[in-house]
KOLDO-959095 format. One record per residue (C-alpha): chain; x, y, z. Coordinates in Angstrom, 1 decimal. Layout:
BEGIN
pt kette->A; xx->X; yy->Y; zz->Z
...
This chain:
BEGIN
pt kette->A; xx->-25.7; yy->-32.0; zz->79.8
pt kette->A; xx->-24.8; yy->-31.8; zz->83.4
pt kette->A; xx->-21.5; yy->-33.7; zz->82.8
pt kette->A; xx->-20.6; yy->-31.4; zz->80.0
pt kette->A; xx->-21.2; yy->-28.3; zz->82.2
pt kette->A; xx->-19.1; yy->-29.8; zz->84.9
pt kette->A; xx->-16.2; yy->-30.5; zz->82.5
pt kette->A; xx->-16.6; yy->-27.1; zz->81.0
pt kette->A; xx->-16.3; yy->-25.5; zz->84.5
pt kette->A; xx->-13.3; yy->-27.7; zz->85.4
pt kette->A; xx->-11.4; yy->-26.6; zz->82.3
pt kette->A; xx->-12.1; yy->-22.9; zz->83.1
pt kette->A; xx->-11.1; yy->-23.4; zz->86.7
pt kette->A; xx->-8.0; yy->-25.1; zz->85.7
pt kette->A; xx->-6.9; yy->-22.2; zz->83.6
pt kette->A; xx->-8.2; yy->-19.2; zz->85.5
pt kette->A; xx->-7.2; yy->-20.5; zz->88.9
pt kette->A; xx->-3.6; yy->-21.0; zz->87.7
pt kette->A; xx->-1.8; yy->-17.7; zz->87.7
pt kette->A; xx->0.9; yy->-19.0; zz->85.4
pt kette->A; xx->-1.6; yy->-20.2; zz->82.8
pt kette->A; xx->-3.5; yy->-16.9; zz->83.0
pt kette->A; xx->-0.3; yy->-15.0; zz->82.5
pt kette->A; xx->1.0; yy->-17.2; zz->79.6
pt kette->A; xx->-2.3; yy->-17.4; zz->77.8
pt kette->A; xx->-3.9; yy->-14.0; zz->78.2
pt kette->A; xx->-1.2; yy->-11.5; zz->79.5
pt kette->A; xx->2.0; yy->-12.6; zz->77.9
pt kette->A; xx->0.6; yy->-12.6; zz->74.4
pt kette->A; xx->-0.4; yy->-8.9; zz->74.8
pt kette->A; xx->3.0; yy->-8.0; zz->76.2
pt kette->A; xx->4.7; yy->-9.9; zz->73.3
pt kette->A; xx->2.6; yy->-8.4; zz->70.6
pt kette->A; xx->2.8; yy->-4.8; zz->71.8
pt kette->A; xx->6.5; yy->-5.2; zz->72.6
pt kette->A; xx->7.3; yy->-6.9; zz->69.3
pt kette->A; xx->5.5; yy->-4.3; zz->67.2
pt kette->A; xx->6.9; yy->-1.4; zz->69.2
pt kette->A; xx->10.4; yy->-2.8; zz->68.8
pt kette->A; xx->9.9; yy->-3.3; zz->65.0
pt kette->A; xx->8.7; yy->0.2; zz->64.7
pt kette->A; xx->11.5; yy->1.6; zz->66.8
pt kette->A; xx->14.2; yy->-0.3; zz->64.8
pt kette->A; xx->12.7; yy->0.6; zz->61.4
pt kette->A; xx->12.4; yy->4.2; zz->62.4
pt kette->A; xx->16.0; yy->4.2; zz->63.6
pt kette->A; xx->17.2; yy->2.6; zz->60.3
pt kette->A; xx->15.2; yy->5.1; zz->58.2
pt kette->A; xx->16.5; yy->8.1; zz->60.2
pt kette->A; xx->20.1; yy->6.8; zz->60.0
pt kette->A; xx->19.9; yy->6.4; zz->56.2
pt kette->A; xx->18.3; yy->9.8; zz->55.7
pt kette->A; xx->20.9; yy->11.5; zz->57.9
pt kette->A; xx->23.9; yy->9.7; zz->56.4
pt kette->A; xx->26.2; yy->12.0; zz->54.4
pt kette->A; xx->26.9; yy->10.1; zz->51.2
pt kette->A; xx->30.4; yy->9.6; zz->50.0
pt kette->A; xx->30.2; yy->10.5; zz->46.3
pt kette->A; xx->32.9; yy->10.6; zz->43.6
pt kette->A; xx->32.1; yy->12.6; zz->40.4
pt kette->A; xx->34.4; yy->12.2; zz->37.4
pt kette->A; xx->34.6; yy->14.7; zz->34.5
pt kette->A; xx->31.9; yy->16.9; zz->36.1
pt kette->A; xx->30.7; yy->19.8; zz->33.8
pt kette->A; xx->30.6; yy->23.3; zz->35.3
pt kette->A; xx->26.9; yy->23.7; zz->35.0
pt kette->A; xx->26.4; yy->20.5; zz->37.0
pt kette->A; xx->28.7; yy->21.9; zz->39.7
pt kette->A; xx->26.6; yy->25.0; zz->39.7
pt kette->A; xx->23.5; yy->23.0; zz->40.1
pt kette->A; xx->25.0; yy->21.1; zz->43.0
pt kette->A; xx->25.6; yy->24.3; zz->44.9
pt kette->A; xx->22.1; yy->25.7; zz->43.9
pt kette->A; xx->20.2; yy->22.6; zz->45.1
pt kette->A; xx->22.3; yy->22.1; zz->48.2
pt kette->A; xx->23.3; yy->18.6; zz->47.1
pt kette->A; xx->26.7; yy->19.2; zz->48.6
pt kette->A; xx->25.1; yy->19.4; zz->52.0
pt kette->A; xx->23.9; yy->15.8; zz->51.9
pt kette->A; xx->26.9; yy->14.4; zz->50.0
pt kette->A; xx->30.6; yy->14.5; zz->50.6
pt kette->A; xx->31.7; yy->15.0; zz->46.9
pt kette->A; xx->35.1; yy->14.4; zz->45.5
pt kette->A; xx->35.5; yy->15.8; zz->42.0
pt kette->A; xx->37.8; yy->13.7; zz->39.7
pt kette->A; xx->39.5; yy->14.6; zz->36.4
pt kette->A; xx->38.6; yy->12.8; zz->33.2
pt kette->A; xx->41.7; yy->10.7; zz->33.3
pt kette->A; xx->41.8; yy->10.2; zz->37.1
pt kette->A; xx->43.4; yy->7.0; zz->38.3
pt kette->A; xx->42.1; yy->4.8; zz->41.1
pt kette->A; xx->38.5; yy->4.2; zz->39.7
pt kette->A; xx->38.9; yy->0.5; zz->40.4
pt kette->A; xx->39.7; yy->1.3; zz->44.1
pt kette->A; xx->36.6; yy->3.5; zz->44.3
pt kette->A; xx->34.4; yy->0.7; zz->42.9
pt kette->A; xx->35.9; yy->-1.6; zz->45.5
pt kette->A; xx->35.1; yy->0.9; zz->48.2
pt kette->A; xx->31.5; yy->1.1; zz->47.0
pt kette->A; xx->31.3; yy->-2.7; zz->47.0
pt kette->A; xx->32.6; yy->-2.8; zz->50.6
pt kette->A; xx->30.3; yy->0.1; zz->51.7
pt kette->A; xx->33.2; yy->2.6; zz->52.3
pt kette->A; xx->31.9; yy->4.8; zz->49.5
pt kette->A; xx->28.4; yy->5.2; zz->48.1
pt kette->A; xx->28.4; yy->6.5; zz->44.5
pt kette->A; xx->30.6; yy->7.0; zz->41.5
pt kette->A; xx->29.2; yy->9.3; zz->38.8
pt kette->A; xx->31.1; yy->9.6; zz->35.5
pt kette->A; xx->30.0; yy->12.1; zz->32.8
pt kette->A; xx->30.8; yy->11.6; zz->29.1
pt kette->A; xx->33.5; yy->13.8; zz->27.7
pt kette->A; xx->32.0; yy->17.0; zz->26.4
pt kette->A; xx->28.7; yy->16.3; zz->28.2
pt kette->A; xx->27.4; yy->19.8; zz->28.2
pt kette->A; xx->28.4; yy->20.6; zz->24.6
pt kette->A; xx->26.9; yy->17.4; zz->23.3
pt kette->A; xx->23.6; yy->18.3; zz->24.9
pt kette->A; xx->23.7; yy->21.9; zz->23.7
pt kette->A; xx->24.4; yy->20.9; zz->20.1
pt kette->A; xx->22.4; yy->17.7; zz->20.0
pt kette->A; xx->20.7; yy->16.9; zz->16.7
pt kette->A; xx->18.5; yy->14.0; zz->15.6
pt kette->A; xx->20.8; yy->11.0; zz->14.9
pt kette->A; xx->23.5; yy->12.0; zz->17.3
pt kette->A; xx->24.6; yy->9.7; zz->20.1
pt kette->A; xx->22.8; yy->10.5; zz->23.3
pt kette->A; xx->25.2; yy->11.8; zz->26.0
pt kette->A; xx->25.5; yy->9.5; zz->29.0
pt kette->A; xx->26.1; yy->9.5; zz->32.7
pt kette->A; xx->27.5; yy->6.3; zz->34.2
pt kette->A; xx->26.6; yy->5.7; zz->37.8
pt kette->A; xx->28.2; yy->3.1; zz->40.0
pt kette->A; xx->25.9; yy->2.1; zz->42.8
pt kette->A; xx->25.8; yy->-0.9; zz->45.2
pt kette->A; xx->22.1; yy->-1.8; zz->45.3
pt kette->A; xx->22.8; yy->-4.2; zz->48.2
pt kette->A; xx->23.8; yy->-1.3; zz->50.5
pt kette->A; xx->21.1; yy->1.1; zz->51.8
pt kette->A; xx->23.5; yy->4.0; zz->52.0
pt kette->A; xx->24.5; yy->3.5; zz->48.3
pt kette->A; xx->20.9; yy->3.1; zz->47.1
pt kette->A; xx->19.8; yy->6.2; zz->49.0
pt kette->A; xx->22.8; yy->8.1; zz->47.5
pt kette->A; xx->21.6; yy->7.1; zz->44.0
pt kette->A; xx->18.1; yy->8.3; zz->44.7
pt kette->A; xx->19.3; yy->11.6; zz->46.1
pt kette->A; xx->21.5; yy->12.1; zz->43.0
pt kette->A; xx->18.5; yy->11.4; zz->40.7
pt kette->A; xx->16.0; yy->13.6; zz->42.6
pt kette->A; xx->18.4; yy->16.5; zz->43.3
pt kette->A; xx->20.7; yy->16.6; zz->40.2
pt kette->A; xx->19.9; yy->14.3; zz->37.3
pt kette->A; xx->16.1; yy->14.7; zz->37.0
pt kette->A; xx->16.0; yy->18.5; zz->37.5
pt kette->A; xx->18.9; yy->19.0; zz->35.0
pt kette->A; xx->17.1; yy->16.8; zz->32.5
pt kette->A; xx->13.9; yy->18.8; zz->32.9
pt kette->A; xx->15.7; yy->22.1; zz->32.4
pt kette->A; xx->17.4; yy->20.9; zz->29.2
pt kette->A; xx->14.0; yy->19.7; zz->27.8
pt kette->A; xx->12.4; yy->23.0; zz->28.7
pt kette->A; xx->15.1; yy->24.9; zz->26.8
pt kette->A; xx->14.9; yy->22.7; zz->23.7
pt kette->A; xx->11.1; yy->22.9; zz->23.2
pt kette->A; xx->10.4; yy->26.2; zz->24.8
pt kette->A; xx->8.8; yy->24.9; zz->28.0
pt kette->A; xx->8.3; yy->21.4; zz->29.5
pt kette->A; xx->4.5; yy->21.9; zz->29.1
pt kette->A; xx->5.0; yy->21.3; zz->25.4
pt kette->A; xx->5.4; yy->17.6; zz->26.2
pt kette->A; xx->1.9; yy->17.5; zz->27.7
pt kette->A; xx->-0.1; yy->16.5; zz->24.7
pt kette->A; xx->-3.4; yy->16.1; zz->26.6
pt kette->A; xx->-4.6; yy->15.7; zz->30.2
pt kette->A; xx->-6.1; yy->12.5; zz->31.6
pt kette->A; xx->-8.8; yy->13.2; zz->34.2
pt kette->A; xx->-9.5; yy->10.2; zz->36.5
pt kette->A; xx->-13.1; yy->9.5; zz->37.4
pt kette->A; xx->-12.8; yy->7.2; zz->40.4
pt kette->A; xx->-15.4; yy->4.4; zz->40.2
pt kette->A; xx->-14.8; yy->2.5; zz->43.4
pt kette->A; xx->-16.4; yy->1.0; zz->46.4
pt kette->A; xx->-14.9; yy->3.0; zz->49.3
pt kette->A; xx->-15.3; yy->0.2; zz->51.8
pt kette->A; xx->-13.5; yy->-2.2; zz->49.4
pt kette->A; xx->-10.7; yy->0.3; zz->48.7
pt kette->A; xx->-10.2; yy->1.2; zz->52.4
pt kette->A; xx->-10.2; yy->-2.5; zz->53.4
pt kette->A; xx->-7.6; yy->-3.7; zz->50.9
pt kette->A; xx->-4.7; yy->-3.5; zz->53.4
pt kette->A; xx->-6.7; yy->-5.3; zz->56.1
pt kette->A; xx->-8.0; yy->-7.8; zz->53.6
pt kette->A; xx->-4.4; yy->-8.8; zz->52.8
pt kette->A; xx->-3.0; yy->-9.0; zz->56.4
pt kette->A; xx->-5.9; yy->-9.8; zz->58.7
pt kette->A; xx->-7.0; yy->-13.2; zz->57.3
pt kette->A; xx->-3.6; yy->-14.7; zz->57.8
pt kette->A; xx->-3.1; yy->-13.1; zz->61.2
pt kette->A; xx->-6.5; yy->-14.2; zz->62.5
pt kette->A; xx->-6.3; yy->-17.8; zz->61.3
pt kette->A; xx->-2.7; yy->-18.1; zz->62.5
pt kette->A; xx->-3.2; yy->-16.6; zz->65.9
pt kette->A; xx->-6.3; yy->-18.6; zz->66.8
pt kette->A; xx->-4.4; yy->-21.8; zz->65.9
pt kette->A; xx->-1.4; yy->-20.7; zz->68.0
pt kette->A; xx->-3.5; yy->-20.0; zz->71.0
pt kette->A; xx->-5.5; yy->-23.3; zz->70.6
pt kette->A; xx->-2.4; yy->-25.3; zz->70.2
pt kette->A; xx->-0.9; yy->-24.6; zz->73.6
pt kette->A; xx->-4.3; yy->-24.8; zz->75.4
pt kette->A; xx->-5.4; yy->-28.1; zz->73.9
pt kette->A; xx->-2.1; yy->-29.9; zz->74.1
pt kette->A; xx->-1.8; yy->-29.1; zz->77.8
pt kette->A; xx->-5.5; yy->-30.0; zz->78.5
pt kette->A; xx->-5.3; yy->-33.4; zz->76.9
pt kette->A; xx->-1.7; yy->-34.7; zz->76.5
pt kette->A; xx->-0.7; yy->-32.7; zz->79.6
pt kette->A; xx->-3.3; yy->-34.3; zz->81.7
pt kette->A; xx->-2.4; yy->-37.8; zz->80.4
pt kette->A; xx->1.2; yy->-37.1; zz->81.3
pt kette->A; xx->0.4; yy->-35.9; zz->84.8
pt kette->A; xx->-2.0; yy->-38.8; zz->85.4
pt kette->A; xx->-5.1; yy->-36.6; zz->86.0
pt kette->A; xx->-6.8; yy->-37.9; zz->82.9
pt kette->A; xx->-6.7; yy->-41.4; zz->84.2
pt kette->A; xx->-8.3; yy->-40.4; zz->87.5
pt kette->A; xx->-11.0; yy->-38.5; zz->85.6
pt kette->A; xx->-11.8; yy->-41.5; zz->83.4
pt kette->A; xx->-12.5; yy->-43.6; zz->86.5
pt kette->A; xx->-15.3; yy->-41.3; zz->87.6
pt kette->A; xx->-19.0; yy->-42.1; zz->86.7
pt kette->A; xx->-18.9; yy->-39.4; zz->84.0
pt kette->A; xx->-19.8; yy->-40.5; zz->80.5
pt kette->A; xx->-16.7; yy->-40.4; zz->78.4
pt kette->A; xx->-18.5; yy->-38.9; zz->75.4
pt kette->A; xx->-19.7; yy->-36.0; zz->77.6
pt kette->A; xx->-16.2; yy->-35.7; zz->79.0
pt kette->A; xx->-14.8; yy->-35.3; zz->75.4
pt kette->A; xx->-17.5; yy->-32.9; zz->74.3
pt kette->A; xx->-17.2; yy->-30.8; zz->77.5
pt kette->A; xx->-13.4; yy->-30.5; zz->77.0
pt kette->A; xx->-13.7; yy->-29.5; zz->73.3
pt kette->A; xx->-16.3; yy->-26.8; zz->74.0
pt kette->A; xx->-14.4; yy->-25.4; zz->76.9
pt kette->A; xx->-11.1; yy->-25.4; zz->75.0
pt kette->A; xx->-12.7; yy->-23.7; zz->72.0
pt kette->A; xx->-14.0; yy->-20.9; zz->74.2
pt kette->A; xx->-10.6; yy->-20.5; zz->75.9
pt kette->A; xx->-9.0; yy->-20.4; zz->72.5
pt kette->A; xx->-11.3; yy->-17.6; zz->71.3
pt kette->A; xx->-10.6; yy->-15.6; zz->74.4
pt kette->A; xx->-6.8; yy->-16.0; zz->73.9
pt kette->A; xx->-7.2; yy->-15.1; zz->70.2
pt kette->A; xx->-9.2; yy->-11.9; zz->71.1
pt kette->A; xx->-6.3; yy->-10.9; zz->73.4
pt kette->A; xx->-3.9; yy->-11.3; zz->70.4
pt kette->A; xx->-6.3; yy->-9.4; zz->68.1
pt kette->A; xx->-6.8; yy->-6.5; zz->70.5
pt kette->A; xx->-3.0; yy->-6.3; zz->71.1
pt kette->A; xx->-2.5; yy->-6.0; zz->67.4
pt kette->A; xx->-5.1; yy->-3.3; zz->67.1
pt kette->A; xx->-3.2; yy->-1.3; zz->69.7
pt kette->A; xx->0.3; yy->-2.2; zz->68.6
pt kette->A; xx->0.1; yy->-1.8; zz->64.8
pt kette->A; xx->-0.9; yy->1.9; zz->64.8
pt kette->A; xx->1.9; yy->2.5; zz->67.3
pt kette->A; xx->4.4; yy->0.8; zz->64.9
pt kette->A; xx->3.2; yy->2.6; zz->61.8
pt kette->A; xx->3.3; yy->5.9; zz->63.6
pt kette->A; xx->6.9; yy->5.3; zz->64.7
pt kette->A; xx->8.0; yy->4.1; zz->61.2
pt kette->A; xx->6.3; yy->7.0; zz->59.4
pt kette->A; xx->7.5; yy->9.6; zz->61.9
pt kette->A; xx->4.0; yy->10.5; zz->63.2
pt kette->A; xx->1.9; yy->9.8; zz->60.1
pt kette->A; xx->-0.6; yy->7.0; zz->60.2
pt kette->A; xx->-2.1; yy->4.8; zz->57.5
pt kette->A; xx->-5.8; yy->5.1; zz->56.7
pt kette->A; xx->-6.9; yy->1.5; zz->57.0
pt kette->A; xx->-10.4; yy->2.2; zz->58.3
pt kette->A; xx->-13.3; yy->0.4; zz->56.8
pt kette->A; xx->-17.0; yy->0.4; zz->57.4
pt kette->A; xx->-18.3; yy->-3.2; zz->57.9
pt kette->A; xx->-22.0; yy->-3.8; zz->57.9
pt kette->A; xx->-23.6; yy->-5.4; zz->61.0
pt kette->A; xx->-24.4; yy->-8.6; zz->59.1
pt kette->A; xx->-20.8; yy->-8.9; zz->58.0
pt kette->A; xx->-19.7; yy->-8.5; zz->61.6
pt kette->A; xx->-22.0; yy->-11.3; zz->62.7
pt kette->A; xx->-20.6; yy->-13.5; zz->59.9
pt kette->A; xx->-17.1; yy->-12.7; zz->61.1
pt kette->A; xx->-17.9; yy->-13.7; zz->64.7
pt kette->A; xx->-19.6; yy->-16.9; zz->63.5
pt kette->A; xx->-16.6; yy->-17.8; zz->61.3
pt kette->A; xx->-14.1; yy->-17.3; zz->64.2
pt kette->A; xx->-16.1; yy->-19.3; zz->66.6
pt kette->A; xx->-16.4; yy->-22.2; zz->64.1
pt kette->A; xx->-12.7; yy->-21.9; zz->63.2
pt kette->A; xx->-11.7; yy->-22.1; zz->66.9
pt kette->A; xx->-13.9; yy->-25.2; zz->67.2
pt kette->A; xx->-12.2; yy->-26.7; zz->64.1
pt kette->A; xx->-8.7; yy->-26.0; zz->65.5
pt kette->A; xx->-9.5; yy->-27.4; zz->68.9
pt kette->A; xx->-11.0; yy->-30.6; zz->67.5
pt kette->A; xx->-8.1; yy->-31.1; zz->65.0
pt kette->A; xx->-5.5; yy->-30.6; zz->67.7
pt kette->A; xx->-7.4; yy->-32.8; zz->70.2
pt kette->A; xx->-7.7; yy->-35.6; zz->67.7
pt kette->A; xx->-4.0; yy->-35.7; zz->67.4
pt kette->A; xx->-3.1; yy->-34.9; zz->71.1
pt kette->A; xx->-5.4; yy->-37.6; zz->72.4
pt kette->A; xx->-3.2; yy->-40.2; zz->70.8
pt kette->A; xx->0.0; yy->-38.9; zz->72.4
pt kette->A; xx->1.2; yy->-40.1; zz->75.8
pt kette->A; xx->2.9; yy->-36.7; zz->76.7
pt kette->A; xx->3.1; yy->-33.1; zz->75.7
pt kette->A; xx->6.3; yy->-33.6; zz->73.8
pt kette->A; xx->4.8; yy->-36.3; zz->71.6
pt kette->A; xx->1.6; yy->-34.3; zz->71.1
pt kette->A; xx->3.6; yy->-31.2; zz->70.0
pt kette->A; xx->5.5; yy->-33.4; zz->67.4
pt kette->A; xx->2.2; yy->-34.7; zz->66.0
pt kette->A; xx->0.6; yy->-31.3; zz->65.8
pt kette->A; xx->3.7; yy->-29.5; zz->64.2
pt kette->A; xx->2.9; yy->-30.7; zz->60.6
pt kette->A; xx->-0.7; yy->-29.4; zz->61.0
pt kette->A; xx->0.7; yy->-26.1; zz->62.2
pt kette->A; xx->2.7; yy->-25.8; zz->58.9
pt kette->A; xx->-0.4; yy->-26.7; zz->56.8
pt kette->A; xx->-2.5; yy->-24.1; zz->58.6
pt kette->A; xx->0.1; yy->-21.4; zz->58.1
pt kette->A; xx->0.4; yy->-22.2; zz->54.4
pt kette->A; xx->-3.4; yy->-22.2; zz->53.9
pt kette->A; xx->-3.8; yy->-18.9; zz->55.6
pt kette->A; xx->-0.7; yy->-17.4; zz->53.9
pt kette->A; xx->-1.9; yy->-18.2; zz->50.3
pt kette->A; xx->-4.8; yy->-15.8; zz->50.7
pt kette->A; xx->-2.4; yy->-12.9; zz->50.9
pt kette->A; xx->-1.5; yy->-13.4; zz->47.3
pt kette->A; xx->-4.8; yy->-13.8; zz->45.6
pt kette->A; xx->-6.2; yy->-11.7; zz->42.8
pt kette->A; xx->-9.3; yy->-9.7; zz->42.8
pt kette->A; xx->-11.1; yy->-12.5; zz->41.0
pt kette->A; xx->-13.6; yy->-14.2; zz->43.3
pt kette->A; xx->-13.2; yy->-18.0; zz->43.6
pt kette->A; xx->-16.1; yy->-20.3; zz->43.0
pt kette->A; xx->-18.4; yy->-20.7; zz->46.0
pt kette->A; xx->-17.4; yy->-24.3; zz->46.7
pt kette->A; xx->-13.8; yy->-23.2; zz->47.2
pt kette->A; xx->-15.0; yy->-21.5; zz->50.4
pt kette->A; xx->-15.8; yy->-24.9; zz->51.8
pt kette->A; xx->-12.0; yy->-25.8; zz->52.0
pt kette->A; xx->-11.3; yy->-25.7; zz->55.8
pt kette->A; xx->-9.1; yy->-22.8; zz->57.0
pt kette->A; xx->-8.4; yy->-21.5; zz->53.5
pt kette->A; xx->-12.1; yy->-20.9; zz->52.9
pt kette->A; xx->-12.4; yy->-19.1; zz->56.3
pt kette->A; xx->-9.4; yy->-16.9; zz->55.4
pt kette->A; xx->-11.0; yy->-16.0; zz->52.1
pt kette->A; xx->-14.2; yy->-15.2; zz->53.9
pt kette->A; xx->-12.5; yy->-12.9; zz->56.3
pt kette->A; xx->-10.8; yy->-11.3; zz->53.4
pt kette->A; xx->-14.2; yy->-10.6; zz->51.8
pt kette->A; xx->-15.6; yy->-9.3; zz->55.0
pt kette->A; xx->-12.8; yy->-6.7; zz->55.2
pt kette->A; xx->-14.0; yy->-5.4; zz->51.9
pt kette->A; xx->-17.7; yy->-5.7; zz->52.9
pt kette->A; xx->-18.4; yy->-8.2; zz->50.1
pt kette->A; xx->-18.9; yy->-11.7; zz->51.6
pt kette->A; xx->-22.0; yy->-13.3; zz->50.2
pt kette->A; xx->-24.4; yy->-15.5; zz->52.2
pt kette->A; xx->-23.6; yy->-18.6; zz->50.0
pt kette->A; xx->-19.9; yy->-18.2; zz->50.5
pt kette->A; xx->-20.4; yy->-17.8; zz->54.2
pt kette->A; xx->-22.5; yy->-21.0; zz->54.4
pt kette->A; xx->-19.9; yy->-23.0; zz->52.4
pt kette->A; xx->-17.1; yy->-21.8; zz->54.7
pt kette->A; xx->-19.1; yy->-22.7; zz->57.8
pt kette->A; xx->-20.1; yy->-26.1; zz->56.5
pt kette->A; xx->-16.6; yy->-27.0; zz->55.4
pt kette->A; xx->-15.2; yy->-26.3; zz->58.8
pt kette->A; xx->-18.1; yy->-27.9; zz->60.7
pt kette->A; xx->-18.0; yy->-31.1; zz->58.8
pt kette->A; xx->-14.3; yy->-31.6; zz->59.5
pt kette->A; xx->-14.6; yy->-30.5; zz->63.1
pt kette->A; xx->-17.5; yy->-32.9; zz->63.7
pt kette->A; xx->-15.5; yy->-35.8; zz->62.2
pt kette->A; xx->-12.6; yy->-34.9; zz->64.5
pt kette->A; xx->-14.9; yy->-34.6; zz->67.5
pt kette->A; xx->-16.2; yy->-38.0; zz->66.7
pt kette->A; xx->-12.7; yy->-39.3; zz->66.5
pt kette->A; xx->-11.9; yy->-37.8; zz->69.9
pt kette->A; xx->-15.0; yy->-39.3; zz->71.6
pt kette->A; xx->-14.1; yy->-42.7; zz->70.2
pt kette->A; xx->-10.6; yy->-42.3; zz->71.5
pt kette->A; xx->-11.9; yy->-41.5; zz->75.0
pt kette->A; xx->-13.8; yy->-44.8; zz->74.9
pt kette->A; xx->-10.6; yy->-46.7; zz->74.0
pt kette->A; xx->-8.6; yy->-48.0; zz->76.9
pt kette->A; xx->-5.6; yy->-48.5; zz->74.6
pt kette->A; xx->-5.5; yy->-44.9; zz->73.6
pt kette->A; xx->-6.4; yy->-43.3; zz->76.9
pt kette->A; xx->-3.9; yy->-45.4; zz->79.0
pt kette->A; xx->-0.9; yy->-45.4; zz->76.7
pt kette->A; xx->1.2; yy->-43.3; zz->79.0
């Protein structure tokens, strides 16, 4: 036990007495997360503002007089630079080419006799049409189309329907009153339940990866591991002490990431929505919080043991990074798949799948619905794999061939 404490202290001293490591592990992540989300919010806000303020270049062919009147009444001509074309106007192919290239945004063509056909419409007659040319690959063109629908087409259609049947309310055959039967915690936590499991499992691995590779492969490469192995310390205690210390450091680094996200995400959403915020609050029971803490601690232990089992067999940091990279991809995919699950709860034994089961459990916690059996399966699945990896690491520490392969 004394040996384990000494190694634990050594690893903490190695990190916290090195200003560069402290900065890269605990300060830089916060700067990156806040800076990244702020930049995303700023860029998204700028794009939305630019699209909304853009004056659309719109061509209207064979436009009826009542549509022209509606354009003036609604102020549509204030958000669109409209060019009215005659029925037989030439150059439509050129206009379509401009829309394709983004030089123009919309081409609206009304059927000949559009207004008269609507006024004299009878059952069996051909329905009058409006042909709209829009480039859905261009934001300006898509926005111009939406503006045309919301400002001109839909209001005009509603006014015609109202005249035909004596009031649009005639179409309302009956009302449907919704009686919301929902768990408020589950509803409020849906957004977090989709995003947080992926982010948590991914960020803890990212922080563990850099710490563990440097602590094991880095020390082998620098020669400090060889000197440590020549001391009277039991190699089993050396391995266990390192894994425990690295797991704690990984959790601390992950907490920095998580807190940075908590600060940065509302900032981003406020910027994107122009001051509005998303209601993603959720009440989590104390028991669920304790489960979450336990899951994250065990997950950090799993990651550290997995990475250590690979890094211990590498002679330098570069080789260790190469060995760990496939695991990085597997972890990311396992966490990502939980973002696309249905509301159907998987069988309890599914929660025993390492990483994936933890992500599912975090998802359930966000909706305040993780059951004790699911929690136990999730913990046991991770612990079994982590224990096997720890055993592999301790065996590697006792192998001269593995430890002195630099």
